[in-house]
All heavy atoms as TSV, in Angstrom:
chain	resi	resn	atom	element	x	y	z
A	1	MET	N	N	-37.047	-25.342	6.266
A	1	MET	CA	C	-36.619	-24.027	5.952
A	1	MET	C	C	-36.091	-23.855	4.553
A	1	MET	O	O	-35.324	-24.694	4.095
A	1	MET	CB	C	-35.451	-23.678	6.931
A	1	MET	CG	C	-35.573	-22.297	7.573
A	1	MET	SD	S	-34.108	-21.904	8.596
A	1	MET	CE	C	-34.933	-21.588	10.110
A	2	ALA	N	N	-36.558	-22.915	3.890
A	2	ALA	CA	C	-36.080	-22.682	2.499
A	2	ALA	C	C	-34.584	-22.156	2.490
A	2	ALA	O	O	-34.145	-21.648	3.457
A	2	ALA	CB	C	-37.007	-21.657	1.818
A	3	LEU	N	N	-34.072	-22.324	1.245
A	3	LEU	CA	C	-32.632	-21.887	1.164
A	3	LEU	C	C	-32.464	-20.338	1.418
A	3	LEU	O	O	-31.578	-19.982	2.125
A	3	LEU	CB	C	-32.117	-22.206	-0.220
A	3	LEU	CG	C	-30.631	-21.860	-0.473
A	3	LEU	CD1	C	-29.738	-22.580	0.481
A	3	LEU	CD2	C	-30.219	-22.224	-1.883
A	4	SER	N	N	-33.317	-19.534	0.844
A	4	SER	CA	C	-33.259	-18.083	1.063
A	4	SER	C	C	-33.498	-17.711	2.496
A	4	SER	O	O	-32.865	-16.767	3.055
A	4	SER	CB	C	-34.272	-17.353	0.140
A	4	SER	OG	O	-35.558	-17.667	0.544
A	5	SER	N	N	-34.308	-18.487	3.206
A	5	SER	CA	C	-34.542	-18.239	4.693
A	5	SER	C	C	-33.274	-18.609	5.410
A	5	SER	O	O	-32.911	-17.851	6.371
A	5	SER	CB	C	-35.694	-19.083	5.171
A	5	SER	OG	O	-35.923	-18.929	6.478
A	6	ARG	N	N	-32.651	-19.710	5.187
A	6	ARG	CA	C	-31.376	-20.048	5.764
A	6	ARG	C	C	-30.320	-19.029	5.516
A	6	ARG	O	O	-29.473	-18.635	6.361
A	6	ARG	CB	C	-30.897	-21.360	5.374
A	6	ARG	CG	C	-31.738	-22.481	5.950
A	6	ARG	CD	C	-31.178	-23.831	5.563
A	6	ARG	NE	N	-32.014	-24.895	6.029
A	6	ARG	CZ	C	-31.922	-26.189	5.716
A	6	ARG	NH1	N	-30.934	-26.532	4.871
A	6	ARG	NH2	N	-32.678	-27.056	6.237
A	7	TYR	N	N	-30.236	-18.589	4.226
A	7	TYR	CA	C	-29.240	-17.588	3.794
A	7	TYR	C	C	-29.527	-16.347	4.534
A	7	TYR	O	O	-28.522	-15.638	5.029
A	7	TYR	CB	C	-29.356	-17.337	2.286
A	7	TYR	CG	C	-28.531	-16.275	1.729
A	7	TYR	CD1	C	-27.177	-16.453	1.596
A	7	TYR	CD2	C	-29.017	-15.033	1.363
A	7	TYR	CE1	C	-26.289	-15.428	1.114
A	7	TYR	CE2	C	-28.269	-14.049	0.805
A	7	TYR	CZ	C	-26.910	-14.244	0.703
A	7	TYR	OH	O	-26.067	-13.292	0.240
A	8	SER	N	N	-30.737	-15.883	4.690
A	8	SER	CA	C	-31.093	-14.687	5.357
A	8	SER	C	C	-30.674	-14.754	6.845
A	8	SER	O	O	-30.137	-13.784	7.414
A	8	SER	CB	C	-32.589	-14.320	5.227
A	8	SER	OG	O	-32.929	-13.230	5.947
A	9	MET	N	N	-30.956	-15.845	7.477
A	9	MET	CA	C	-30.609	-16.030	8.816
A	9	MET	C	C	-29.092	-16.022	9.096
A	9	MET	O	O	-28.508	-15.451	10.025
A	9	MET	CB	C	-31.145	-17.348	9.425
A	9	MET	CG	C	-30.941	-17.579	10.877
A	9	MET	SD	S	-31.521	-16.236	11.982
A	9	MET	CE	C	-33.246	-16.493	11.827
A	10	LEU	N	N	-28.379	-16.657	8.151
A	10	LEU	CA	C	-26.935	-16.722	8.185
A	10	LEU	C	C	-26.363	-15.286	8.113
A	10	LEU	O	O	-25.466	-14.812	8.843
A	10	LEU	CB	C	-26.320	-17.612	7.134
A	10	LEU	CG	C	-24.813	-17.592	7.116
A	10	LEU	CD1	C	-24.226	-18.236	8.384
A	10	LEU	CD2	C	-24.378	-18.401	5.892
A	11	CYS	N	N	-26.865	-14.519	7.092
A	11	CYS	CA	C	-26.471	-13.149	6.890
A	11	CYS	C	C	-26.715	-12.223	8.129
A	11	CYS	O	O	-25.957	-11.420	8.564
A	11	CYS	CB	C	-27.126	-12.547	5.670
A	11	CYS	SG	S	-26.391	-13.134	4.111
A	12	ARG	N	N	-27.859	-12.498	8.791
A	12	ARG	CA	C	-28.205	-11.721	9.998
A	12	ARG	C	C	-27.270	-12.018	11.091
A	12	ARG	O	O	-26.813	-11.118	11.819
A	12	ARG	CB	C	-29.667	-11.956	10.367
A	12	ARG	CG	C	-30.586	-11.266	9.431
A	12	ARG	CD	C	-32.051	-11.583	9.771
A	12	ARG	NE	N	-32.842	-10.996	8.716
A	12	ARG	CZ	C	-34.172	-10.942	8.687
A	12	ARG	NH1	N	-34.810	-11.472	9.705
A	12	ARG	NH2	N	-34.838	-10.406	7.691
A	13	ILE	N	N	-26.920	-13.259	11.254
A	13	ILE	CA	C	-25.938	-13.607	12.322
A	13	ILE	C	C	-24.633	-13.089	12.063
A	13	ILE	O	O	-23.985	-12.484	12.948
A	13	ILE	CB	C	-25.893	-15.174	12.494
A	13	ILE	CG1	C	-27.197	-15.735	13.006
A	13	ILE	CG2	C	-24.642	-15.658	13.334
A	13	ILE	CD1	C	-27.298	-17.252	12.943
A	14	VAL	N	N	-24.145	-13.166	10.771
A	14	VAL	CA	C	-22.890	-12.584	10.416
A	14	VAL	C	C	-22.921	-11.034	10.558
A	14	VAL	O	O	-21.939	-10.422	11.138
A	14	VAL	CB	C	-22.474	-12.950	8.942
A	14	VAL	CG1	C	-21.325	-12.154	8.474
A	14	VAL	CG2	C	-22.253	-14.414	8.902
A	15	PHE	N	N	-24.030	-10.403	10.184
A	15	PHE	CA	C	-24.153	-8.957	10.362
A	15	PHE	C	C	-24.000	-8.552	11.813
A	15	PHE	O	O	-23.155	-7.608	12.145
A	15	PHE	CB	C	-25.538	-8.503	9.785
A	15	PHE	CG	C	-25.761	-6.979	10.061
A	15	PHE	CD1	C	-25.163	-6.070	9.342
A	15	PHE	CD2	C	-26.706	-6.687	10.975
A	15	PHE	CE1	C	-25.424	-4.708	9.454
A	15	PHE	CE2	C	-26.991	-5.333	11.259
A	15	PHE	CZ	C	-26.319	-4.328	10.495
A	16	TRP	N	N	-24.747	-9.220	12.711
A	16	TRP	CA	C	-24.646	-8.698	14.096
A	16	TRP	C	C	-23.257	-9.155	14.731
A	16	TRP	O	O	-22.854	-8.425	15.653
A	16	TRP	CB	C	-25.789	-9.303	14.941
A	16	TRP	CG	C	-26.999	-8.632	14.530
A	16	TRP	CD1	C	-28.078	-9.048	13.883
A	16	TRP	CD2	C	-27.330	-7.224	14.877
A	16	TRP	NE1	N	-28.999	-8.044	13.657
A	16	TRP	CE2	C	-28.573	-6.955	14.292
A	16	TRP	CE3	C	-26.624	-6.200	15.599
A	16	TRP	CZ2	C	-29.209	-5.706	14.368
A	16	TRP	CZ3	C	-27.270	-4.976	15.680
A	16	TRP	CH2	C	-28.516	-4.718	15.090
A	17	ALA	N	N	-22.643	-10.178	14.286
A	17	ALA	CA	C	-21.316	-10.491	14.785
A	17	ALA	C	C	-20.300	-9.486	14.315
A	17	ALA	O	O	-19.431	-9.069	15.065
A	17	ALA	CB	C	-20.886	-11.876	14.315
A	18	LEU	N	N	-20.421	-9.015	13.036
A	18	LEU	CA	C	-19.618	-7.928	12.556
A	18	LEU	C	C	-19.838	-6.639	13.357
A	18	LEU	O	O	-18.909	-5.895	13.660
A	18	LEU	CB	C	-19.874	-7.660	11.078
A	18	LEU	CG	C	-19.197	-8.627	10.046
A	18	LEU	CD1	C	-19.671	-8.326	8.650
A	18	LEU	CD2	C	-17.686	-8.386	10.134
A	19	CYS	N	N	-21.114	-6.318	13.590
A	19	CYS	CA	C	-21.404	-5.132	14.409
A	19	CYS	C	C	-20.734	-5.102	15.711
A	19	CYS	O	O	-20.125	-4.149	16.175
A	19	CYS	CB	C	-22.947	-4.967	14.576
A	19	CYS	SG	S	-23.753	-4.382	13.103
A	20	LEU	N	N	-20.814	-6.274	16.402
A	20	LEU	CA	C	-20.212	-6.393	17.706
A	20	LEU	C	C	-18.706	-6.340	17.618
A	20	LEU	O	O	-18.115	-5.619	18.399
A	20	LEU	CB	C	-20.593	-7.704	18.323
A	20	LEU	CG	C	-20.033	-7.986	19.717
A	20	LEU	CD1	C	-20.551	-6.930	20.701
A	20	LEU	CD2	C	-20.368	-9.385	20.246
A	21	SER	N	N	-18.057	-6.999	16.655
A	21	SER	CA	C	-16.634	-6.994	16.589
A	21	SER	C	C	-16.116	-5.658	16.193
A	21	SER	O	O	-15.107	-5.163	16.561
A	21	SER	CB	C	-16.105	-8.072	15.608
A	21	SER	OG	O	-16.641	-7.826	14.340
A	22	ILE	N	N	-16.854	-4.920	15.308
A	22	ILE	CA	C	-16.413	-3.548	14.907
A	22	ILE	C	C	-16.593	-2.589	16.029
A	22	ILE	O	O	-15.688	-1.728	16.320
A	22	ILE	CB	C	-17.250	-3.026	13.707
A	22	ILE	CG1	C	-16.852	-3.857	12.430
A	22	ILE	CG2	C	-17.084	-1.554	13.443
A	22	ILE	CD1	C	-17.700	-3.546	11.249
A	23	PHE	N	N	-17.596	-2.703	16.883
A	23	PHE	CA	C	-17.834	-1.913	18.015
A	23	PHE	C	C	-16.623	-2.087	19.027
A	23	PHE	O	O	-16.047	-1.141	19.558
A	23	PHE	CB	C	-19.181	-2.276	18.728
A	23	PHE	CG	C	-19.414	-1.473	19.914
A	23	PHE	CD1	C	-19.705	-0.115	19.900
A	23	PHE	CD2	C	-19.391	-2.126	21.168
A	23	PHE	CE1	C	-20.012	0.598	21.044
A	23	PHE	CE2	C	-19.611	-1.371	22.369
A	23	PHE	CZ	C	-19.916	-0.052	22.322
A	24	VAL	N	N	-16.352	-3.321	19.304
A	24	VAL	CA	C	-15.207	-3.678	20.255
A	24	VAL	C	C	-13.893	-3.077	19.662
A	24	VAL	O	O	-13.147	-2.501	20.415
A	24	VAL	CB	C	-15.156	-5.202	20.532
A	24	VAL	CG1	C	-13.830	-5.480	21.249
A	24	VAL	CG2	C	-16.343	-5.579	21.305
A	25	ALA	N	N	-13.660	-3.355	18.430
A	25	ALA	CA	C	-12.384	-2.869	17.755
A	25	ALA	C	C	-12.304	-1.351	17.888
A	25	ALA	O	O	-11.245	-0.798	17.972
A	25	ALA	CB	C	-12.275	-3.397	16.394
A	26	ALA	N	N	-13.369	-0.661	17.706
A	26	ALA	CA	C	-13.448	0.784	17.759
A	26	ALA	C	C	-13.130	1.382	19.094
A	26	ALA	O	O	-12.595	2.443	19.255
A	26	ALA	CB	C	-14.739	1.327	17.197
A	27	LEU	N	N	-13.454	0.637	20.122
A	27	LEU	CA	C	-13.215	0.985	21.457
A	27	LEU	C	C	-11.864	0.665	22.015
A	27	LEU	O	O	-11.386	1.308	23.004
A	27	LEU	CB	C	-14.291	0.429	22.430
A	27	LEU	CG	C	-15.694	0.922	22.172
A	27	LEU	CD1	C	-16.641	0.221	23.181
A	27	LEU	CD2	C	-15.851	2.457	22.325
A	28	LEU	N	N	-11.140	-0.199	21.432
A	28	LEU	CA	C	-9.844	-0.562	21.910
A	28	LEU	C	C	-8.781	0.481	21.379
A	28	LEU	O	O	-8.870	1.041	20.352
A	28	LEU	CB	C	-9.450	-1.940	21.317
A	28	LEU	CG	C	-10.192	-3.115	21.857
A	28	LEU	CD1	C	-9.767	-4.477	21.029
A	28	LEU	CD2	C	-10.038	-3.333	23.303
A	29	PRO	N	N	-7.795	0.681	22.268
A	29	PRO	CA	C	-6.732	1.604	21.848
A	29	PRO	C	C	-5.874	1.048	20.709
A	29	PRO	O	O	-5.692	-0.178	20.620
A	29	PRO	CB	C	-5.908	1.828	23.112
A	29	PRO	CG	C	-6.176	0.652	23.980
A	29	PRO	CD	C	-7.579	0.147	23.614
A	30	ASN	N	N	-5.384	1.886	19.788
A	30	ASN	CA	C	-4.686	1.410	18.625
A	30	ASN	C	C	-3.239	2.100	18.644
A	30	ASN	O	O	-2.953	2.953	17.854
A	30	ASN	CB	C	-5.408	1.821	17.379
A	30	ASN	CG	C	-4.738	1.132	16.204
A	30	ASN	OD1	O	-3.928	0.263	16.311
A	30	ASN	ND2	N	-5.246	1.520	14.974
A	31	ASP	N	N	-2.443	1.772	19.652
A	31	ASP	CA	C	-1.159	2.377	19.791
A	31	ASP	C	C	-0.052	1.556	19.079
A	31	ASP	O	O	1.041	2.031	18.860
A	31	ASP	CB	C	-0.783	2.530	21.278
A	31	ASP	CG	C	-1.708	3.404	21.990
A	31	ASP	OD1	O	-2.228	4.221	21.304
A	31	ASP	OD2	O	-1.787	3.270	23.203
A	32	ILE	N	N	-0.323	0.287	18.739
A	32	ILE	CA	C	0.682	-0.627	18.208
A	32	ILE	C	C	0.784	-0.463	16.698
A	32	ILE	O	O	1.913	-0.363	16.203
A	32	ILE	CB	C	0.305	-2.098	18.547
A	32	ILE	CG1	C	0.326	-2.219	20.014
A	32	ILE	CG2	C	1.306	-3.047	17.933
A	32	ILE	CD1	C	-0.246	-3.541	20.551
A	33	ALA	N	N	-0.259	-0.352	15.990
A	33	ALA	CA	C	-0.233	-0.401	14.493
A	33	ALA	C	C	0.343	0.975	13.951
A	33	ALA	O	O	-0.115	1.998	14.368
A	33	ALA	CB	C	-1.600	-0.637	13.949
A	34	GLN	N	N	1.253	0.852	13.022
A	34	GLN	CA	C	1.828	2.000	12.394
A	34	GLN	C	C	1.001	2.114	11.028
A	34	GLN	O	O	0.795	1.194	10.355
A	34	GLN	CB	C	3.295	1.791	12.076
A	34	GLN	CG	C	4.150	1.672	13.327
A	34	GLN	CD	C	4.109	2.922	14.197
A	34	GLN	OE1	O	4.089	4.046	13.662
A	34	GLN	NE2	N	4.004	2.754	15.439
A	35	PRO	N	N	0.773	3.417	10.600
A	35	PRO	CA	C	0.072	3.580	9.371
A	35	PRO	C	C	0.938	3.146	8.154
A	35	PRO	O	O	2.146	3.385	8.139
A	35	PRO	CB	C	-0.179	5.076	9.297
A	35	PRO	CG	C	0.614	5.730	10.351
A	35	PRO	CD	C	1.089	4.605	11.307
A	36	VAL	N	N	0.336	2.454	7.222
A	36	VAL	CA	C	0.978	1.937	6.100
A	36	VAL	C	C	1.259	3.129	5.078
A	36	VAL	O	O	2.273	3.137	4.488
A	36	VAL	CB	C	0.148	0.822	5.388
A	36	VAL	CG1	C	0.835	0.329	4.131
A	36	VAL	CG2	C	-0.060	-0.284	6.391
A	37	PHE	N	N	0.255	3.982	4.987
A	37	PHE	CA	C	0.368	5.237	4.163
A	37	PHE	C	C	-0.410	6.291	4.785
A	37	PHE	O	O	-1.282	5.971	5.656
A	37	PHE	CB	C	-0.046	4.915	2.723
A	37	PHE	CG	C	-1.400	4.382	2.572
A	37	PHE	CD1	C	-2.561	5.215	2.379
A	37	PHE	CD2	C	-1.684	3.001	2.594
A	37	PHE	CE1	C	-3.809	4.765	2.326
A	37	PHE	CE2	C	-2.994	2.485	2.455
A	37	PHE	CZ	C	-4.032	3.404	2.357
A	38	PRO	N	N	-0.221	7.495	4.425
A	38	PRO	CA	C	-1.034	8.589	5.001
A	38	PRO	C	C	-2.522	8.382	4.897
A	38	PRO	O	O	-2.982	8.009	3.738
A	38	PRO	CB	C	-0.573	9.807	4.240
A	38	PRO	CG	C	0.765	9.484	3.737
A	38	PRO	CD	C	0.763	7.979	3.416
A	39	HIS	N	N	-3.240	8.603	5.899
A	39	HIS	CA	C	-4.723	8.445	5.869
A	39	HIS	C	C	-5.132	6.931	5.673
A	39	HIS	O	O	-6.181	6.704	5.139
A	39	HIS	CB	C	-5.336	9.348	4.880
A	39	HIS	CG	C	-5.013	10.778	5.094
A	39	HIS	ND1	N	-5.340	11.517	6.251
A	39	HIS	CD2	C	-4.277	11.579	4.242
A	39	HIS	CE1	C	-4.824	12.722	6.074
A	39	HIS	NE2	N	-4.225	12.847	4.946
A	40	SER	N	N	-4.315	6.050	6.008
A	40	SER	CA	C	-4.674	4.558	5.777
A	40	SER	C	C	-5.844	4.197	6.735
A	40	SER	O	O	-6.592	3.327	6.459
A	40	SER	CB	C	-3.551	3.648	6.098
A	40	SER	OG	O	-3.039	3.764	7.416
A	41	ASP	N	N	-5.962	4.945	7.905
A	41	ASP	CA	C	-7.083	4.663	8.790
A	41	ASP	C	C	-8.430	4.927	8.109
A	41	ASP	O	O	-9.426	4.255	8.311
A	41	ASP	CB	C	-6.957	5.368	10.059
A	41	ASP	CG	C	-7.020	6.880	9.878
A	41	ASP	OD1	O	-6.478	7.337	8.828
A	41	ASP	OD2	O	-7.502	7.604	10.816
A	42	LYS	N	N	-8.446	6.019	7.236
A	42	LYS	CA	C	-9.683	6.306	6.517
A	42	LYS	C	C	-10.093	5.186	5.483
A	42	LYS	O	O	-11.228	4.834	5.361
A	42	LYS	CB	C	-9.558	7.588	5.817
A	42	LYS	CG	C	-9.008	8.786	6.588
A	42	LYS	CD	C	-10.150	9.180	7.646
A	42	LYS	CE	C	-9.672	10.443	8.339
A	42	LYS	NZ	N	-9.173	10.297	9.699
A	43	ALA	N	N	-9.041	4.680	4.806
A	43	ALA	CA	C	-9.280	3.641	3.883
A	43	ALA	C	C	-9.810	2.322	4.667
A	43	ALA	O	O	-10.705	1.666	4.138
A	43	ALA	CB	C	-8.016	3.329	3.093
A	44	LEU	N	N	-9.256	2.053	5.805
A	44	LEU	CA	C	-9.665	0.966	6.577
A	44	LEU	C	C	-11.080	1.110	7.045
A	44	LEU	O	O	-11.896	0.122	6.962
A	44	LEU	CB	C	-8.748	0.712	7.788
A	44	LEU	CG	C	-9.055	-0.389	8.695
A	44	LEU	CD1	C	-8.945	-1.694	7.948
A	44	LEU	CD2	C	-8.123	-0.413	9.888
A	45	HIS	N	N	-11.496	2.297	7.463
A	45	HIS	CA	C	-12.833	2.538	7.921
A	45	HIS	C	C	-13.703	2.344	6.735
A	45	HIS	O	O	-14.845	1.764	6.875
A	45	HIS	CB	C	-13.004	3.940	8.453
A	45	HIS	CG	C	-12.485	4.090	9.841
A	45	HIS	ND1	N	-11.231	4.497	10.183
A	45	HIS	CD2	C	-13.155	3.824	11.043
A	45	HIS	CE1	C	-11.085	4.533	11.475
A	45	HIS	NE2	N	-12.263	4.186	12.080
A	46	ALA	N	N	-13.437	2.818	5.580
A	46	ALA	CA	C	-14.288	2.737	4.408
A	46	ALA	C	C	-14.507	1.260	4.065
A	46	ALA	O	O	-15.615	0.844	3.707
A	46	ALA	CB	C	-13.695	3.498	3.231
A	47	ALA	N	N	-13.416	0.422	4.040
A	47	ALA	CA	C	-13.566	-0.900	3.740
A	47	ALA	C	C	-14.370	-1.732	4.753
A	47	ALA	O	O	-15.259	-2.576	4.397
A	47	ALA	CB	C	-12.114	-1.532	3.601
A	48	VAL	N	N	-14.144	-1.416	5.973
A	48	VAL	CA	C	-14.863	-2.206	7.055
A	48	VAL	C	C	-16.402	-1.812	6.958
A	48	VAL	O	O	-17.213	-2.737	7.053
A	48	VAL	CB	C	-14.279	-1.798	8.452
A	48	VAL	CG1	C	-15.259	-2.283	9.552
A	48	VAL	CG2	C	-12.951	-2.496	8.563
A	49	PHE	N	N	-16.694	-0.545	6.944
A	49	PHE	CA	C	-18.102	-0.158	6.820
A	49	PHE	C	C	-18.775	-0.494	5.517
A	49	PHE	O	O	-20.004	-0.732	5.455
A	49	PHE	CB	C	-18.253	1.333	7.305
A	49	PHE	CG	C	-18.091	1.466	8.712
A	49	PHE	CD1	C	-16.958	2.150	9.230
A	49	PHE	CD2	C	-18.974	1.014	9.638
A	49	PHE	CE1	C	-16.714	2.303	10.576
A	49	PHE	CE2	C	-18.772	1.176	11.037
A	49	PHE	CZ	C	-17.675	1.794	11.464
A	50	GLY	N	N	-17.988	-0.602	4.452
A	50	GLY	CA	C	-18.523	-1.102	3.220
A	50	GLY	C	C	-18.919	-2.522	3.312
A	50	GLY	O	O	-19.995	-2.900	2.864
A	51	CYS	N	N	-18.059	-3.326	3.917
A	51	CYS	CA	C	-18.424	-4.799	4.160
A	51	CYS	C	C	-19.647	-4.897	5.003
A	51	CYS	O	O	-20.556	-5.738	4.743
A	51	CYS	CB	C	-17.216	-5.488	4.732
A	51	CYS	SG	S	-15.856	-5.734	3.657
A	52	LEU	N	N	-19.671	-4.137	6.073
A	52	LEU	CA	C	-20.874	-4.133	6.950
A	52	LEU	C	C	-22.121	-3.758	6.285
A	52	LEU	O	O	-23.182	-4.363	6.431
A	52	LEU	CB	C	-20.577	-3.209	8.162
A	52	LEU	CG	C	-21.687	-3.175	9.304
A	52	LEU	CD1	C	-21.726	-4.603	9.935
A	52	LEU	CD2	C	-21.443	-2.116	10.293
A	53	THR	N	N	-22.033	-2.765	5.366
A	53	THR	CA	C	-23.213	-2.363	4.595
A	53	THR	C	C	-23.673	-3.444	3.679
A	53	THR	O	O	-24.871	-3.773	3.549
A	53	THR	CB	C	-22.915	-1.077	3.841
A	53	THR	OG1	O	-22.512	-0.085	4.699
A	53	THR	CG2	C	-24.101	-0.606	3.009
A	54	PHE	N	N	-22.751	-4.116	2.979
A	54	PHE	CA	C	-23.082	-5.188	2.141
A	54	PHE	C	C	-23.752	-6.333	2.780
A	54	PHE	O	O	-24.759	-6.765	2.392
A	54	PHE	CB	C	-21.795	-5.714	1.387
A	54	PHE	CG	C	-22.047	-6.811	0.367
A	54	PHE	CD1	C	-22.634	-6.533	-0.809
A	54	PHE	CD2	C	-21.769	-8.128	0.760
A	54	PHE	CE1	C	-22.864	-7.560	-1.696
A	54	PHE	CE2	C	-21.997	-9.137	-0.016
A	54	PHE	CZ	C	-22.550	-8.913	-1.289
A	55	VAL	N	N	-23.217	-6.754	3.917
A	55	VAL	CA	C	-23.819	-7.881	4.674
A	55	VAL	C	C	-25.151	-7.419	5.337
A	55	VAL	O	O	-26.055	-8.172	5.290
A	55	VAL	CB	C	-22.852	-8.314	5.803
A	55	VAL	CG1	C	-23.564	-9.375	6.675
A	55	VAL	CG2	C	-21.545	-8.851	5.167
A	56	GLY	N	N	-25.285	-6.143	5.749
A	56	GLY	CA	C	-26.530	-5.701	6.234
A	56	GLY	C	C	-27.564	-5.695	5.137
A	56	GLY	O	O	-28.757	-6.043	5.415
A	57	CYS	N	N	-27.240	-5.292	3.910
A	57	CYS	CA	C	-28.152	-5.274	2.819
A	57	CYS	C	C	-28.627	-6.720	2.515
A	57	CYS	O	O	-29.774	-7.043	2.253
A	57	CYS	CB	C	-27.657	-4.587	1.615
A	57	CYS	SG	S	-27.577	-2.809	1.773
A	58	ALA	N	N	-27.656	-7.668	2.556
A	58	ALA	CA	C	-27.962	-8.987	2.281
A	58	ALA	C	C	-28.842	-9.655	3.313
A	58	ALA	O	O	-29.684	-10.504	3.072
A	58	ALA	CB	C	-26.711	-9.858	2.143
A	59	ALA	N	N	-28.652	-9.128	4.609
A	59	ALA	CA	C	-29.478	-9.696	5.660
A	59	ALA	C	C	-30.893	-9.215	5.763
A	59	ALA	O	O	-31.801	-9.940	6.153
A	59	ALA	CB	C	-28.748	-9.499	6.988
A	60	TYR	N	N	-31.076	-7.878	5.514
A	60	TYR	CA	C	-32.348	-7.273	5.780
A	60	TYR	C	C	-33.134	-6.678	4.615
A	60	TYR	O	O	-34.194	-6.252	4.751
A	60	TYR	CB	C	-32.166	-6.192	6.836
A	60	TYR	CG	C	-31.822	-6.765	8.206
A	60	TYR	CD1	C	-30.506	-6.792	8.697
A	60	TYR	CD2	C	-32.918	-7.326	8.973
A	60	TYR	CE1	C	-30.320	-7.349	9.943
A	60	TYR	CE2	C	-32.635	-7.888	10.189
A	60	TYR	CZ	C	-31.336	-7.902	10.695
A	60	TYR	OH	O	-31.075	-8.457	11.867
A	61	SER	N	N	-32.529	-6.705	3.505
A	61	SER	CA	C	-33.267	-6.171	2.315
A	61	SER	C	C	-33.921	-7.261	1.529
A	61	SER	O	O	-33.233	-8.201	0.967
A	61	SER	CB	C	-32.301	-5.361	1.390
A	61	SER	OG	O	-32.946	-4.956	0.255
A	62	PRO	N	N	-35.267	-7.293	1.458
A	62	PRO	CA	C	-35.892	-8.404	0.676
A	62	PRO	C	C	-35.591	-8.313	-0.834
A	62	PRO	O	O	-35.520	-9.282	-1.509
A	62	PRO	CB	C	-37.298	-8.064	0.894
A	62	PRO	CG	C	-37.484	-6.704	1.437
A	62	PRO	CD	C	-36.188	-6.377	2.033
A	63	ARG	N	N	-35.296	-7.109	-1.312
A	63	ARG	CA	C	-34.944	-6.930	-2.798
A	63	ARG	C	C	-33.585	-7.521	-3.102
A	63	ARG	O	O	-33.363	-8.152	-4.136
A	63	ARG	CB	C	-34.939	-5.493	-3.146
A	63	ARG	CG	C	-34.938	-5.289	-4.623
A	63	ARG	CD	C	-35.008	-3.833	-4.995
A	63	ARG	NE	N	-33.687	-3.431	-5.316
A	63	ARG	CZ	C	-33.234	-2.186	-5.421
A	63	ARG	NH1	N	-34.140	-1.268	-5.280
A	63	ARG	NH2	N	-31.992	-1.937	-5.725
A	64	PHE	N	N	-32.676	-7.549	-2.105
A	64	PHE	CA	C	-31.332	-8.087	-2.304
A	64	PHE	C	C	-31.367	-9.634	-2.407
A	64	PHE	O	O	-30.569	-10.253	-3.007
A	64	PHE	CB	C	-30.415	-7.637	-1.139
A	64	PHE	CG	C	-28.997	-7.856	-1.361
A	64	PHE	CD1	C	-28.250	-6.897	-2.069
A	64	PHE	CD2	C	-28.370	-8.966	-0.850
A	64	PHE	CE1	C	-26.939	-7.111	-2.285
A	64	PHE	CE2	C	-27.013	-9.195	-1.039
A	64	PHE	CZ	C	-26.287	-8.265	-1.775
A	65	LEU	N	N	-32.365	-10.182	-1.690
A	65	LEU	CA	C	-32.387	-11.644	-1.563
A	65	LEU	C	C	-33.029	-12.246	-2.878
A	65	LEU	O	O	-32.826	-13.458	-3.103
A	65	LEU	CB	C	-33.161	-12.128	-0.378
A	65	LEU	CG	C	-32.487	-11.764	0.965
A	65	LEU	CD1	C	-33.481	-12.088	2.115
A	65	LEU	CD2	C	-31.285	-12.556	1.104
A	66	THR	N	N	-33.780	-11.509	-3.642
A	66	THR	CA	C	-34.455	-12.139	-4.733
A	66	THR	C	C	-33.652	-11.980	-6.046
A	66	THR	O	O	-32.741	-11.295	-6.131
A	66	THR	CB	C	-35.835	-11.400	-5.017
A	66	THR	OG1	O	-35.645	-10.098	-5.172
A	66	THR	CG2	C	-36.709	-11.775	-3.785
């Protein structure tokens, strides 16, 4: 297996693991955490989905791998 093929497979595994963990975290109630600043949940969503987008592009975009 070539290095880029292994890298692509690793990124795909990480991508789907992130999808599953984000899905589960989105369904769980969030009564414990107190907001750090106003609208901090929006910043958290942006950071999480930005990371998911980056890993998804690394996993499935042929242009990203070259």
